[in-house]
MARSETOR-32278 format. One line per field, with one value per residue: chain; y, x negated, z negated of N, C-alpha, C, O, CB in turn. Coordinates in steps of 0.05 Angstrom, whole numbers, plus 5000, padded with zeros to 4 digits. Atoms other than C-alpha are relative to their C-alpha. Glycine has a CB too. Layout:
<sites>
cadena <- (A;...)
n.north <- (Y;...)
n.east <- (X;...)
n.up <- (Z;...)
ca.north <- (Y;...)
ca.east <- (X;...)
ca.up <- (Z;...)
c.north <- (Y;...)
c.east <- (X;...)
c.up <- (Z;...)
o.north <- (Y;...)
o.east <- (X;...)
o.up <- (Z;...)
cb.north <- (Y;...)
cb.east <- (X;...)
cb.up <- (Z;...)
</sites>
This chain:
<sites>
cadena <- (A;A;A;A;A;A;A;A;A;A;A;A;A;A;A;A;A;A;A;A;A;A;A;A;A;A;A;A;A;A;A;A;A;A;A;A;A;A;A;A;A;A;A;A;A;A;A;A;A;A;A;A;A;A;A;A;A;A;A;A;A;A;A;A;A;A;A;A;A;A;A;A;A;A;A;A;A;A;A;A;A;A;A;A;A;A;A;A;A;A;A;A;A;A;A;A;A;A;A;A;A;A;A;A;A;A;A;A;A;A;A;A;A;A;A;A;A;A;A;A;A;A;A;A;A;A;A;A;A;A;A;A;A;A;A;A;A;A;A;A;A;A;A;A;A;A;A;A;A;A;A;A;A;A;A;A;A;A;A;A;A;A;A;A;A;A;A;A;A;A;A;A;A;A;A;A;A;A;A;A;A;A;A;A;A;A;A;A;A;A;A;A;A;A;A;A;A;A;A;A;A;A;A;A;A;A;A;A;A;A;A;A;A;A;A;A;A;A;A;A;A;A;A;A;A;A;A;A;A;A;A;A;A;A;A;A;A;A;A;A;A;A;A;A;A;A)
n.north <- (5021;5001;5012;5004;4997;5011;4992;5019;5025;5010;5028;4999;5026;5013;4989;4974;5006;5008;4975;4985;5014;4997;4973;4999;5014;4986;4974;5004;4977;5004;5006;4999;4992;5004;4980;5010;5011;5025;5018;4992;4994;5007;5028;5018;5023;5007;5011;4977;4988;5018;4998;4975;5003;5016;4983;4980;5013;5002;4973;4990;5013;4988;4976;4976;4991;4989;5002;4982;5009;4986;5002;5027;5018;4997;5017;5027;4999;4996;5003;4992;4981;4974;5002;5012;4985;5014;5023;5018;5023;5017;5023;4991;4995;5026;5009;4984;5005;5026;4998;4979;5002;4981;4976;4989;4970;4991;5000;4978;4973;4980;4980;5001;4978;5008;4976;4977;5003;5015;5021;5011;5013;4982;4972;4984;4974;4979;4996;5016;4993;4978;4976;5000;5027;5007;5019;5018;5027;5008;5000;5023;5024;5001;5006;5028;5016;4996;5014;5029;5006;4996;5021;5026;4998;4995;4971;4986;4983;4983;5013;5012;4980;4998;4973;4995;5012;5029;5002;4996;4973;4989;4977;5014;5027;5005;5010;5025;4995;4974;5000;4982;4975;4984;4997;4974;5004;4991;4984;5013;5030;5012;5025;5020;5016;5013;5001;4989;5011;4986;5012;4988;4989;4973;4984;4973;4987;4977;5001;4983;5009;5010;4996;4998;5019;5028;5006;4996;5005;5023;5019;5022;5021;5022;5003;5026;4998;5027;5018;4999;4974;4997;4984;5000;4977;5005;4978;5003;4974;4980;4994;5021;5005;5020;5017;5019;5027;5015)
n.east <- (5003;5025;4996;5023;4993;5020;4994;5001;5015;5008;5010;5028;5012;4988;5009;4987;4975;5007;5007;4975;4986;5015;4995;4972;4999;5016;4988;4974;4982;4971;4992;5021;4989;5017;4991;4994;5020;5011;5008;5017;5028;5014;5009;4986;4986;4975;5007;5005;4974;4985;5013;4991;4972;4996;5005;4978;4976;5004;5000;4973;4983;5006;4983;5015;5014;4985;5015;4992;5003;5019;4994;5006;4980;4975;5001;4993;4974;4980;5016;4988;5017;5001;5017;5026;5024;5024;5006;4978;4997;4977;5010;5001;4973;4988;5012;4990;4971;4997;5006;4984;4972;4991;4989;5021;4999;4984;5017;5019;4988;5016;5012;4991;5011;5013;5006;4997;5018;4988;5018;4992;5023;5018;4995;4978;5010;4979;4987;4976;4980;4983;4998;4976;4989;4991;5018;5015;4995;4975;5004;5016;4983;4984;5018;5008;4978;4998;5023;4994;4980;5012;5019;4986;4986;5020;5000;5022;4994;5023;5019;5021;5012;5029;5009;5022;5025;4999;4995;4972;4992;4983;5012;5017;4990;4980;5012;5015;5022;5012;5028;5007;5010;4978;4979;4997;4987;4973;4998;4991;5000;5026;4998;5022;4994;5024;4998;5023;5023;5025;5017;4994;4974;4998;4980;4992;4994;4982;4978;4978;4984;5017;4988;5021;5000;4998;5014;4984;5016;4993;5023;5001;5014;5009;5029;5005;5014;5003;5008;4980;5001;5023;4991;4972;4993;4984;4982;4991;4991;4999;5026;5011;5028;5007;5021;5012;4991;5025)
n.up <- (4979;4986;4973;4983;4972;4981;4972;4978;5004;4974;5001;5010;5008;5024;5025;5006;5013;5028;5014;5006;5021;5025;5010;5010;5026;5020;5005;5012;4994;5001;4973;4979;4974;4976;4981;4974;4982;5011;4977;4977;5003;4975;4998;5019;4988;5014;5026;5018;5006;5018;5027;5012;5005;5024;5023;5001;5011;5029;5011;4998;5020;5026;5002;5006;4976;4978;4975;4979;4973;4983;4972;4991;5011;4985;4977;5008;5014;4979;4976;4975;4985;5014;5024;4995;5008;4992;5017;5001;4981;5007;5015;5028;5008;5007;5025;5022;5004;5012;5029;5014;4992;4979;5013;5018;5002;5023;5024;4998;4999;4985;5018;5027;5016;5025;5016;4982;4977;4978;4989;4974;4987;4986;5008;4988;4993;5002;4974;4997;5020;4990;5017;5017;5001;5026;5014;4983;5007;4988;4971;4993;5003;4976;4978;5002;4990;4971;4988;5001;4980;4973;4993;4997;4975;4979;4993;5013;5022;5004;5018;4983;4981;5000;4996;4982;5010;4993;4972;4993;4993;5021;5014;5021;5003;5020;5025;4995;4981;5003;5005;5021;4989;4989;5020;5012;5026;5004;5024;5024;4999;5003;4985;4998;4976;4989;4971;4986;5015;5002;5021;5026;5004;4992;5014;4992;5025;4999;4981;5007;5023;5022;5026;5020;5022;4992;4975;4976;4977;4983;5002;4982;5016;4982;4997;4988;4974;4990;5021;5020;5015;5018;5022;5006;5016;5025;5008;5028;5011;4979;4989;4983;5000;4980;5009;4980;5003;5002)
ca.north <- (5036;5014;5000;4970;4988;4949;4973;4937;4863;4841;4767;4776;4720;4671;4701;4769;4738;4708;4777;4809;4756;4762;4838;4831;4781;4823;4890;4861;4914;4923;4921;4912;4945;4923;4976;4929;4902;4832;4802;4809;4812;4810;4738;4709;4646;4618;4581;4647;4676;4614;4620;4692;4674;4621;4671;4722;4673;4661;4735;4753;4706;4747;4798;4846;4854;4898;4888;4945;4936;4956;4965;4897;4864;4893;4853;4788;4809;4833;4804;4842;4891;4951;4926;4890;4913;4899;4831;4800;4730;4684;4628;4668;4689;4616;4599;4657;4645;4572;4592;4657;4640;4677;4726;4747;4821;4824;4813;4874;4949;5010;5055;5061;5113;5103;5158;5209;5185;5165;5100;5081;5042;5101;5164;5210;5271;5337;5339;5286;5317;5358;5429;5433;5357;5357;5303;5265;5202;5198;5216;5161;5109;5126;5124;5056;5028;5058;5030;4960;4962;4989;4938;4880;4904;4916;4992;5042;5086;5143;5099;5066;5131;5137;5204;5235;5207;5136;5151;5166;5226;5236;5299;5252;5179;5152;5121;5056;5090;5158;5169;5202;5256;5279;5276;5343;5345;5357;5411;5380;5308;5268;5207;5144;5105;5063;5046;5088;5049;5080;5063;5108;5132;5198;5254;5314;5360;5412;5427;5463;5461;5450;5441;5464;5413;5350;5316;5337;5306;5255;5193;5145;5079;5038;5017;4952;4952;4878;4849;4859;4918;4945;4989;4993;5046;5048;5093;5103;5159;5194;5197;5160;5129;5089;5030;4983;4914;4872)
ca.east <- (5048;4983;4983;4928;4928;4892;4888;4879;4859;4856;4845;4783;4734;4758;4713;4748;4815;4781;4753;4822;4854;4798;4806;4881;4870;4817;4853;4920;4963;5037;5043;5001;5013;4983;4985;4994;4954;4944;4933;4888;4813;4763;4753;4804;4845;4914;4880;4855;4925;4954;4903;4923;4997;4990;4958;5012;5068;5041;5030;5100;5129;5097;5149;5094;5070;5096;5074;5078;5082;5024;5024;4992;5043;5102;5080;5091;5153;5190;5152;5173;5143;5158;5119;5061;4994;4923;4903;4972;4979;5038;4995;4982;5055;5076;5028;5051;5125;5117;5091;5129;5194;5234;5264;5198;5210;5260;5203;5163;5175;5152;5139;5143;5130;5082;5081;5102;5049;5077;5047;5052;5007;4979;5007;5065;5044;5082;5096;5150;5187;5247;5252;5301;5308;5319;5291;5235;5252;5324;5304;5251;5301;5345;5285;5264;5333;5333;5263;5284;5345;5305;5249;5297;5333;5268;5277;5224;5222;5175;5144;5105;5087;5014;4979;4922;4866;4888;4899;4974;5014;5055;5043;5015;5020;5080;5072;5047;4997;4977;4902;4871;4841;4909;4949;4976;4994;5066;5082;5087;5075;5015;4997;4955;4949;4901;4898;4836;4773;4708;4650;4677;4742;4766;4805;4843;4841;4893;4941;5008;5048;4990;5016;4970;4950;4956;4918;4942;4910;4917;4873;4855;4835;4816;4742;4749;4698;4706;4685;4750;4768;4710;4749;4815;4853;4883;4942;4956;4994;5000;4925;4886;4817;4780;4734;4689;4715;4657)
ca.up <- (4592;4622;4698;4741;4815;4870;4942;5008;5000;5073;5059;5015;4999;4946;4892;4899;4881;4819;4801;4807;4764;4713;4709;4700;4643;4608;4616;4593;4629;4622;4698;4761;4828;4895;4949;5008;5067;5041;5111;5172;5174;5231;5253;5205;5218;5201;5144;5115;5121;5086;5029;5018;5023;4969;4922;4940;4926;4856;4845;4868;4816;4759;4735;4713;4785;4841;4913;4963;5038;5083;5158;5168;5123;5161;5221;5183;5143;5206;5265;5328;5379;5335;5274;5308;5281;5304;5279;5283;5313;5316;5288;5225;5222;5222;5166;5123;5135;5117;5048;5032;5068;5120;5069;5038;5054;4997;4947;4970;4964;5004;4945;4870;4816;4758;4705;4757;4807;4875;4900;4974;5021;5061;5028;5041;5080;5073;5149;5139;5081;5106;5079;5021;5018;4943;4897;4933;4896;4920;4991;4992;4968;5027;5075;5048;5063;5133;5147;5126;5170;5229;5225;5217;5280;5319;5318;5302;5240;5220;5165;5222;5258;5277;5272;5311;5267;5286;5360;5356;5376;5312;5271;5216;5201;5163;5094;5126;5173;5147;5151;5090;5134;5159;5094;5071;4996;4975;4924;4855;4877;4854;4896;4897;4962;5004;5079;5097;5079;5057;5011;4956;4927;4956;4922;4948;4888;4872;4928;4925;4861;4813;4743;4687;4635;4677;4732;4800;4860;4916;4908;4963;4930;4992;4986;5025;5081;5096;5029;4992;4946;4906;4858;4822;4784;4714;4698;4624;4590;4657;4669;4722;4716;4769;4756;4795;4808;4783)
c.north <- (5002;4985;4998;5002;4990;5008;4976;4975;4989;4973;4999;4972;4990;5013;5027;4995;4993;5025;5015;4987;5003;5028;5003;4987;5017;5027;4998;5023;4993;4993;5003;5007;4995;5018;4990;4993;4976;4984;5015;5009;4992;4971;4981;4979;4996;4988;5022;5013;4983;5002;5025;4998;4984;5016;5020;4988;4998;5027;5012;4989;5012;5026;5026;5013;5011;5001;5019;4989;5018;4997;4972;4980;5002;4982;4972;4998;5004;4998;5007;5022;5027;4999;4988;5019;4986;4978;4979;4977;4984;4975;5007;5005;4974;4990;5015;4995;4973;5001;5020;4998;5022;5026;5014;5030;5010;5001;5023;5027;5019;5020;4995;5024;4989;5025;5025;5000;4984;4981;4991;4987;5021;5029;5013;5028;5020;5004;4985;5007;5023;5023;4999;4973;4993;4981;4981;4971;4989;4998;4975;4974;4996;4993;4971;4982;5002;4986;4970;4993;5003;4978;4974;4999;5005;5029;5014;5018;5016;4988;4988;5019;5000;5028;5002;4987;4970;4996;5003;5028;5012;5023;4990;4972;4998;4987;4973;5005;5026;4998;5021;5028;5018;5005;5028;4996;5013;5015;4984;4970;4990;4972;4983;4981;4987;5005;5011;4992;5018;4986;5010;5009;5029;5014;5026;5014;5023;4997;5017;4989;4989;5007;5000;4978;4971;4996;5004;4997;4976;4982;4978;4978;4979;5001;4972;5004;4972;4980;4999;5027;5000;5016;4995;5024;4991;5026;4995;5027;5022;5008;4977;4999;4979;4984;4982;4972;4982;4976)
c.east <- (4972;5004;4974;5010;4977;5009;4995;4983;4989;4986;4971;4989;5012;4990;5013;5027;4995;4993;5025;5015;4986;5003;5027;5001;4986;5012;5027;5020;5029;5011;4976;5014;4979;5011;5004;4975;4985;4987;4983;4972;4986;4991;5014;5016;5027;4995;4994;5026;5015;4988;5010;5030;5005;4994;5023;5025;4999;5002;5028;5019;4995;5016;4985;4988;5020;4983;5012;4994;4980;5007;4995;5021;5027;5002;5010;5027;5022;4985;5016;4981;4997;4979;4972;4977;4975;4993;5022;4997;5024;4992;4998;5028;5014;4990;5010;5029;5005;4997;5019;5030;5009;5012;4980;5001;5015;4983;4980;5015;4982;4987;5009;4987;4988;4992;4999;4980;5016;4980;5013;4975;4981;5004;5022;4990;5023;5014;5026;5022;5017;5001;5026;5012;5011;4981;4986;5008;5025;4997;4984;5016;5017;4983;4991;5022;5002;4977;5005;5020;4989;4981;5013;5014;4981;5000;4977;5010;4974;4980;4977;4988;4970;4991;4975;4974;4999;5008;5029;5007;5020;4985;4982;5011;5022;4987;4987;4975;4985;4970;4994;4993;5022;5022;5000;5016;5028;5002;5011;4999;4971;5001;4975;5007;4974;4999;4975;4975;4976;4984;5007;5029;5001;5023;5005;5008;5019;5022;5023;5014;4983;5012;4978;5003;5003;4985;5018;4983;5011;4976;5003;4982;4987;4969;4993;4988;4994;4992;5021;4998;4977;5007;5029;5005;5016;5015;5010;5006;4999;4973;4988;4969;4994;4976;4991;5010;4975;5004)
c.up <- (5013;5027;5014;5029;5017;5028;5019;4995;5026;4999;4991;4995;4974;4974;4993;4987;4971;4984;4993;4977;4973;4988;4988;4972;4979;4993;4986;5005;4995;5028;5019;5026;5022;5022;5029;5017;4988;5023;5020;4992;5026;4999;4982;5016;4986;4972;4980;4992;4980;4972;4986;4993;4975;4975;4997;4989;4970;4987;5000;4978;4972;4997;4993;5025;5021;5025;5021;5028;5014;5029;5011;4990;5015;5024;4994;4986;5020;5027;5026;5012;4986;4977;5006;4995;5010;4981;4999;5020;4991;4984;4970;4989;4991;4974;4976;4995;4987;4970;4986;5006;5018;4988;4982;4997;4976;4974;5000;5000;5016;4982;4971;4985;4974;4985;5017;5023;5021;5012;5026;5012;5011;4992;5015;5006;5002;5027;5002;4981;5010;4980;4985;4996;4972;4987;5019;4995;5013;5031;5009;4998;5026;5025;4999;5012;5031;5014;5001;5022;5028;5007;5005;5027;5024;5010;4986;4977;4994;4980;5016;5020;4997;5007;5017;4992;5006;5030;5008;5006;4980;4986;4977;4999;4979;4976;5003;5017;4996;4993;4978;5010;5011;4980;4989;4974;5000;4974;4977;4999;4999;5012;4997;5023;5009;5030;5015;4986;5001;4978;4972;4999;5008;4986;5014;4975;5004;5020;4990;4975;4977;4973;4979;4979;5008;5026;5024;5025;5016;5001;5020;4988;5018;5003;5011;5028;5011;4979;4978;4985;4981;4975;4994;4982;4976;4994;4972;4989;5021;5012;5015;4996;5021;4989;5022;4995;5000;4981)
o.north <- (5024;4963;5017;4992;4999;5006;4953;4978;4982;4970;4991;4953;5006;5018;5034;5010;5001;5027;5025;5001;5006;5031;5015;4998;5018;5036;5017;5034;4969;4979;5015;4996;5003;5018;5006;4997;4977;4968;5039;5026;4974;4962;4959;4980;5008;4992;5020;5020;4993;5001;5024;5008;4989;5014;5025;5001;5003;5031;5026;5002;5006;5044;5047;5035;5000;5009;5016;4970;5043;4980;4963;4960;4982;4973;4959;4977;4993;5018;4993;5030;5041;5018;4990;5042;4961;4982;4956;4982;4983;4964;4991;4999;4973;4979;5004;4992;4970;4985;5014;5009;5043;5046;5027;5041;5032;5014;5026;5028;5013;5031;4980;5037;4971;5040;5041;5020;4964;4990;4982;4989;5019;5046;5007;5043;5013;5014;4993;4997;5046;5019;4993;4970;4975;4980;4967;4955;4967;4979;4963;4955;4974;4978;4958;4963;4982;4975;4957;4973;4986;4967;4958;4978;5007;5035;5005;5023;5005;4996;4986;5011;4998;5039;4982;4979;4958;4974;4997;5046;5034;5024;5004;4967;5014;4984;4963;4987;5031;4984;5043;5048;5042;5017;5039;4985;5032;5006;4972;4958;4998;4958;4992;4971;4992;5028;5000;5003;5032;4969;4998;5013;5044;5003;5040;5008;5035;4977;5029;4965;4972;5030;4980;4971;4953;5015;4997;5015;4962;4991;4963;4982;4960;5018;4961;5011;4968;4956;4988;5041;4980;5017;4983;5036;4970;5047;4974;5046;5045;5023;4954;5019;4962;4995;4977;4963;4976;4960)
o.east <- (4963;5014;4958;5031;4955;5033;4993;4959;4966;4963;4953;5004;5022;5006;5015;5034;5010;5001;5028;5024;4998;5006;5031;5014;4996;5011;5036;5030;5036;5031;4956;5035;4956;5035;5007;4953;4962;4969;4981;4968;4995;4979;5005;5018;5032;5011;5001;5030;5028;5003;5016;5039;5024;5009;5032;5039;5019;5014;5036;5038;5010;5012;4996;4979;5041;4959;5034;4979;4981;5025;5009;5027;5041;5023;5024;5040;5044;4981;5034;4962;4977;4965;4955;4978;4976;4993;5017;4989;5031;5007;5006;5034;5028;5005;5016;5037;5024;5010;5030;5046;4995;5015;4988;4993;5009;4992;4965;5039;4958;4966;5028;4968;5000;4974;4980;4977;5027;4958;5036;4953;4957;4988;5027;4984;5045;5037;5044;5045;5007;5002;5048;5036;5027;4957;4999;5010;5025;5007;4991;5012;5019;4992;4989;5016;5007;4981;4999;5016;4994;4983;5005;5018;4989;4991;4968;5034;4952;4957;4954;4974;4959;5000;4965;4958;4977;5015;5037;4990;5031;4961;4963;5033;5023;4963;4974;4959;4966;4962;5006;4999;5018;5043;4980;5038;5034;4991;5033;5008;4954;5021;4953;5030;4952;5002;4968;4968;4971;4994;5000;5042;4982;5044;4986;5030;5021;5037;5021;5015;4993;5021;4963;5025;5004;4981;5042;4968;5029;4954;5023;4958;4975;4959;4972;5003;4973;4990;5015;4978;4971;4990;5044;4987;5029;5004;5023;4990;4992;4972;4993;4956;5010;4959;5005;5012;4964;4985)
o.up <- (5019;5027;5015;5036;5014;5035;5010;4990;5028;5008;5006;4995;4958;4956;4969;4968;4953;4961;4970;4959;4952;4964;4967;4954;4956;4970;4973;4985;4993;5031;5012;5032;5019;5027;5047;5008;4982;5018;5021;4974;5039;4980;4977;5040;4965;4954;4957;4969;4962;4953;4962;4972;4960;4955;4974;4973;4956;4966;4981;4971;4953;5013;4996;5024;5025;5023;5030;5031;5013;5036;5028;5003;5018;5032;5010;4986;5017;5040;5034;5000;4990;4973;4988;5002;5013;4956;4991;5043;4967;4968;4953;4965;4971;4958;4955;4971;4971;4955;4965;4991;5020;5002;4962;4977;4966;4955;4980;5007;5020;4988;4967;4995;4961;4994;5015;5037;5015;5021;5027;5001;5005;5001;5038;4988;5010;5027;5018;4983;5013;4955;4996;4991;4970;4994;5034;5014;5024;5043;5029;5014;5036;5042;5020;5027;5045;5036;5021;5037;5046;5029;5022;5039;5047;5032;4965;4975;4998;4979;5005;5039;4974;5028;5026;5009;5004;5038;5031;5004;4985;4986;4969;5007;4961;4975;4985;5020;5011;4974;4978;4997;5016;4986;4980;4974;5015;4953;4978;4980;5015;5009;4993;5024;4998;5039;5035;4965;5021;4964;4952;5020;5002;4981;5021;4964;5026;5019;4968;4970;4963;4969;4976;4970;4991;5041;5023;5032;5006;5007;5020;4984;5007;5017;5006;5046;5024;4985;4956;4988;4968;4957;5010;4972;4976;4992;4967;4991;5014;5031;5009;4994;5026;4975;5042;4972;5021;4977)
cb.north <- (5003;4986;5017;4973;5029;4969;5024;5014;4980;5021;4987;5017;5003;4971;5004;5016;4976;4980;5017;5001;4971;4995;5020;4987;4973;5004;5015;4994;5010;5025;5019;4973;5029;4970;5022;5018;5022;4984;4989;5023;4986;5018;4998;5016;4975;4981;4981;5020;5004;4972;5000;5024;4988;4975;5016;5011;4972;4986;5018;4994;4970;5006;4995;4993;4977;5029;4971;5027;5001;4990;5021;4992;5006;5030;4998;4988;5022;5029;4972;5011;5004;5007;4983;4990;5004;5020;5009;5015;4983;4991;4991;5026;5014;4980;5001;5030;5002;4980;5008;5026;5000;4987;4993;4992;5011;4981;4974;4997;5011;5014;5029;4974;5021;4981;4996;5025;4986;5020;4977;5022;4982;4997;5016;5000;4999;5026;4992;4971;5007;4989;5026;5018;4980;4988;4985;5005;4997;5019;5025;4998;5001;5027;5019;4993;5009;5030;5007;4991;5020;5027;4998;4997;5021;4982;5013;5018;4984;5027;4978;4975;5028;4979;5013;5029;5005;4985;4974;4990;5000;4978;5019;5015;4981;4983;4998;4980;4999;5016;5006;4989;4995;4987;4980;5019;5012;4977;5024;5009;4990;4998;5006;4983;5017;4970;5017;5032;4973;5031;5005;5024;4996;5002;5005;4999;5010;5025;4971;5002;4980;5012;4979;5028;5007;4991;4970;5029;4995;5009;4989;5009;4987;5002;5005;4984;5017;5000;5009;4977;5004;5014;5030;4973;5021;4993;5004;4985;5007;5024;5008;5007;4991;5013;4983;5001;4992;5017)
cb.east <- (5022;4978;5020;4986;5007;4997;4983;4990;5018;4982;5002;4999;4969;4994;4970;5004;5014;4976;4982;5017;5004;4970;4996;5020;4987;4972;5003;4997;4995;5015;5023;4985;5009;4999;4980;5017;4980;5021;5025;5015;4987;4975;4971;5019;4982;5016;4975;4981;5016;4998;4969;4996;5014;4981;4973;5004;5004;4974;4981;5012;4994;4970;5021;4977;4984;5011;4999;4986;5028;4971;4984;4972;5005;5004;4972;4979;5000;5014;4990;5029;5011;5028;5014;4999;5000;4977;4993;5027;4974;5015;4972;4983;5016;4995;4969;4996;5015;4980;4971;4990;5017;5021;5025;4973;5013;5023;4985;4983;5004;5018;5007;4992;5023;4975;4973;4998;4973;5011;4996;5012;5009;5005;4974;5025;4985;4987;4981;4992;4987;5028;4998;5020;4978;5028;5015;4970;5003;5023;4986;4976;5018;5014;4976;4996;5027;4999;4975;5011;5024;4985;4979;5021;5021;5006;5027;4986;5010;5008;5014;5011;5012;4988;4996;4995;4997;5019;4991;5017;5013;5010;5021;5001;4977;5022;5022;5018;5012;5014;4984;4976;4980;5011;4995;5015;4983;5021;5018;5027;5013;4991;5004;4997;5012;5001;5023;5002;4993;5003;4971;4981;5010;5004;4991;5023;4974;4984;5009;5020;5020;4971;5021;5000;5021;5030;4989;5014;4970;5010;4999;4989;5020;5013;4985;5027;4975;4980;4974;4998;5027;4977;4995;5009;5017;4981;5023;4979;4983;5012;4981;5006;4990;4993;5010;4969;5020;4977)
cb.up <- (5021;4983;5016;4994;5006;4996;5008;5025;4987;5014;5028;4975;4997;5000;5000;5026;5014;5000;5017;5026;5006;5005;5023;5019;5003;5009;5026;4970;5028;4989;5009;5002;5000;5008;5000;5015;5008;4986;5013;5015;4975;5003;4995;4982;4998;5016;5003;5014;5026;5011;5003;5019;5024;5001;5004;5028;5013;4993;5016;5027;4999;4997;4978;4981;5012;4993;5011;4997;5015;4995;5016;4991;4970;5008;5011;4983;4979;4997;5003;4996;5028;4988;4979;5030;4968;5002;4973;5004;5001;5025;5010;4997;5022;5022;5002;5007;5027;5012;4995;5009;4975;5017;4985;5011;5026;4996;4999;5025;4971;5020;5008;4985;4993;5006;4985;4985;4993;5021;4981;5019;5022;5029;5004;4982;5027;4991;5022;4996;4972;5006;5017;5013;5007;5000;4978;4996;4970;4993;5009;4982;4975;5005;4999;4970;4987;5007;4985;4973;4997;5001;4977;4978;5000;5023;4993;5021;4975;4990;4983;5014;4995;5020;4974;5003;4971;4982;5009;4977;5027;4980;4989;4972;4993;5011;4979;5013;5028;4978;5026;4984;5022;5025;4978;5019;4978;5001;5005;4994;5026;4970;5030;4973;5022;4995;5008;5002;5010;4995;5006;4995;4971;5030;4971;5023;4987;5007;5004;5022;5008;5002;4994;4986;4982;5003;5000;5000;4993;5029;4971;5029;4982;5027;4973;5001;4998;5021;4988;4980;4985;5015;5005;4985;5016;4976;5021;4983;4976;4990;4977;5030;4971;5027;4976;4999;5024;4989)
</sites>
């Protein structure tokens, strides 16, 4: 299986959408994963949000594609005081809901696994994993369900916790808010995530539970500094490579 992974879009310029679609066509992957944060950008408008929503509606209809939820997306999928994120406006929410529908949250996921790599929007930090929890996969499925129920009811959940690097008081950010600088690797778990922008891709090498003979690191793919994503990742046969989006 060949998988392409794209990080934070944040309503990029129209040519960036064209680049992404061109890369998908030329790479001919078996599946494509988007790591969330499709919406909100400095100085954006409801028209910008609507343009992104139209692309997203078409992308969601492609069975090869999986779309993860970012912290900015949660604001529009479950608009309430618990999920509100910087950049949210009710004008944009109305434009997005008109295109995606009121049940759009059902089309998105919080996490997925690709060749034993855990993909989330912001990364899962070890501080949140209970000691002796058992299989991480099963535990995350339960947490996903609890987060959906909580957000729909306007209740908080640790997925939206904000850590010290983002001005919060949690021990680390949840999987929608974890800053790369505060993420602690989990024994035996390899991760790919976004959320923390920089000019280059960042890697936490090694970590607990290193397994000989295979890549073992945490990779932050977010290189969107206001011009759209500049890189993407390719996972094939369990190995990850990163490429420039050009």
